[in-house]
C-alpha positions in Angstrom: 109.7 158.7 76.0 107.1 161.4 76.2 107.8 164.8 77.7 104.8 166.4 79.4 104.2 169.7 81.2 102.7 169.5 84.7 100.9 172.5 86.2 100.1 172.9 89.9 97.5 175.2 91.5 96.4 176.4 94.9 97.4 174.1 97.7 99.3 171.7 95.5 101.4 174.6 94.2 102.2 175.7 97.7 103.1 172.1 98.9 105.5 171.5 96.0 106.9 175.1 96.0 106.6 175.6 92.2 103.9 176.2 89.6 105.1 173.8 86.9 107.6 171.2 85.9 108.5 169.1 82.9 108.5 165.3 83.2 109.6 162.4 81.0 107.1 159.5 81.0 106.8 156.3 79.0 104.8 156.6 75.7 101.9 154.6 77.2 101.8 156.4 80.6 98.5 157.3 82.2 97.4 159.7 84.9 97.9 157.0 87.6 101.5 156.6 86.7 102.1 160.3 87.0 100.3 160.5 90.4 102.5 157.6 91.7 105.7 159.3 90.5 104.8 162.7 92.0 103.8 161.1 95.3 107.2 159.3 95.5 109.3 162.3 94.5 107.4 165.0 96.2 106.3 163.6 99.6 104.2 166.7 100.6 101.9 166.1 97.6 101.1 162.5 98.5 98.0 163.1 100.7 96.6 165.5 98.2 96.9 163.4 95.0 94.0 161.0 95.7 91.5 163.8 96.1 92.8 166.3 93.6 91.3 166.9 90.1 93.4 166.3 87.0 93.1 167.7 83.5 94.8 166.8 80.3 95.0 169.5 77.7 92.3 171.5 79.6 89.8 168.6 79.9 89.0 166.7 83.1 90.8 163.4 83.2 90.6 160.1 85.1 93.4 157.9 86.5 93.2 155.5 83.5 93.4 158.2 80.8 96.5 158.0 78.6 98.8 161.0 78.2 99.2 162.2 74.6 102.6 163.4 73.4 103.5 166.8 74.8 100.4 166.9 77.0 99.7 169.7 79.5 98.6 168.0 82.7 97.2 170.1 85.5 96.7 169.1 89.2 94.3 171.1 91.4 91.9 170.8 94.3 88.1 170.7 93.8 87.1 174.2 92.7 85.4 176.6 95.3 85.0 184.5 82.2 83.6 185.7 73.5 80.7 186.2 72.0 78.1 183.9 70.4 76.8 184.1 66.9 73.0 184.8 67.6 73.0 185.8 71.2 75.8 187.5 73.2 77.8 185.3 75.4 80.6 186.7 77.6 83.0 184.6 79.6 86.3 185.6 81.0 88.8 185.6 83.8 90.1 189.1 84.6 92.1 191.1 87.1 90.1 194.3 86.3 87.3 195.6 88.4 83.9 194.2 87.3 81.7 196.9 85.7 78.2 195.4 86.3 76.3 198.0 84.2 78.6 197.5 81.2 78.3 193.7 81.4 74.5 193.8 81.6 74.4 196.3 78.7 76.4 193.9 76.6 73.8 191.1 77.0 70.8 193.4 76.5 69.1 193.2 73.1 66.2 195.2 71.7 63.9 192.2 72.7 65.3 192.0 76.3 62.8 192.8 79.0 64.5 191.2 82.0 68.0 190.4 83.3 68.9 188.4 86.3 72.3 189.3 87.8 74.1 187.4 90.6 77.3 189.1 92.0 79.4 187.5 94.7 81.6 189.7 96.8 84.2 189.5 99.6 82.7 189.3 103.0 84.6 191.1 105.7 82.8 189.2 108.5 81.4 185.7 108.3 78.7 184.7 110.8 77.6 181.3 109.3 79.5 178.4 111.0 82.7 179.5 112.8 82.4 183.3 112.9 85.5 185.1 111.8 86.8 188.2 110.0 88.5 188.3 106.6 91.2 190.7 105.7 91.2 189.9 102.0 90.8 187.1 99.5 93.3 186.0 96.9 91.8 184.4 93.9 93.7 182.1 91.4 92.6 180.4 88.2 93.8 178.0 85.6 92.8 180.6 83.1 92.7 178.7 79.7 90.7 175.8 81.2 88.6 178.1 83.4 87.4 180.1 80.3 86.7 176.9 78.4 84.6 175.6 81.3 82.8 178.9 81.5 81.8 178.4 77.8 80.6 175.0 78.7 78.4 176.4 81.6 76.9 178.9 79.1 76.1 176.1 76.7 74.5 174.1 79.5 72.3 177.1 80.4 71.2 177.5 76.8 70.4 173.8 76.5 68.2 174.0 79.6 66.7 177.5 79.0 66.5 178.1 75.3 64.7 181.4 75.9 67.7 183.0 77.5 69.1 185.7 75.3 72.4 186.9 76.7 74.8 185.3 79.2 77.7 186.8 81.0 80.1 184.8 83.3 83.0 186.8 84.6 85.4 185.9 87.5 87.9 188.4 89.0 91.2 187.1 90.3 94.0 188.6 92.4 93.9 190.2 95.8 90.4 191.4 96.6 89.4 193.4 99.7 86.1 193.1 101.6 83.2 194.6 99.7 84.7 193.9 96.3 82.6 192.0 93.7 84.4 188.8 92.7 82.1 187.1 90.2 79.2 188.0 88.0 76.6 185.7 86.4 74.0 187.4 84.4 71.3 186.1 82.1 68.9 188.1 80.0 65.5 187.2 78.4 62.4 188.7 77.0 60.4 188.2 80.2 61.1 187.6 83.9 58.9 184.5 84.0 60.9 182.5 81.4 63.3 180.8 83.8 65.9 183.6 83.8 66.2 183.5 87.6 66.8 179.8 87.6 69.3 180.1 84.7 71.5 182.6 86.7 71.3 180.4 89.8 72.3 177.4 87.8 75.2 179.3 86.3 76.8 180.3 89.6 76.3 176.8 91.1 77.8 175.2 88.1 80.8 177.6 88.1 81.5 176.6 91.6 81.6 172.9 90.5 83.6 172.8 87.3 85.4 176.1 86.7 89.0 175.8 88.1 89.1 178.9 90.3 90.3 178.9 94.0 90.5 181.4 96.8 92.9 181.9 99.7 91.3 183.5 102.7 93.6 185.8 104.7 92.4 186.8 108.2 94.0 188.2 111.4 94.3 184.5 112.5 96.3 183.3 109.4 95.5 182.2 105.9 94.1 179.1 104.2 92.9 177.9 100.8 89.1 177.4 100.6 88.4 174.3 98.6 85.2 172.6 97.5 84.2 168.9 97.5 82.6 168.4 94.1 84.6 165.9 91.9 83.8 166.2 88.2 82.1 163.2 86.6 83.2 161.6 83.3 82.4 163.8 80.4 82.4 167.0 82.4 
């Protein structure tokens, strides 16, 4: 038999009432077998298992993927922060306040003439769609995998825009009040017309797709996890 560690995040964690458990599975077990077992033993999870994302040892996995000995298997809903050798690359998850000036300074080189910065923040009032107020957001992350995927996003940016010099991708977690910066994506380059705007836009869009970070919205009317719809493709 093979003992694996299973981790749960966001809505799945709340449905099961615990963050992790150990499970004995056959040596040839795959993800599908674990899903079937969890759906039988933990009934509240059953409707979530077919749409959730699974990772094995911090890499996205499919139902047919086998579980290596001692695997760390994480279940989470679709997602809603080193340094490089030649150019600075910063990626991390943190509970500390984001110092935007410090982060931009760290990706600024003598040759840098432009930096494009995107910062997301907590809205106190939402007017798009169903208008409502937000008391605060609570962010959670699968930190080791999130930082690995941030590194992947940085690599994708460099592959698409080789002229980008520095990259910073930082996500704050924990309880965050309205007006608080939650995430920063910054790219620097020699000139503003080199694609640096598009690179930063790509970075935040890609973070929302593949970096396992979730937020719970707490309002005067109650609370709910905000989940995305993107399901990672093979190889992501």
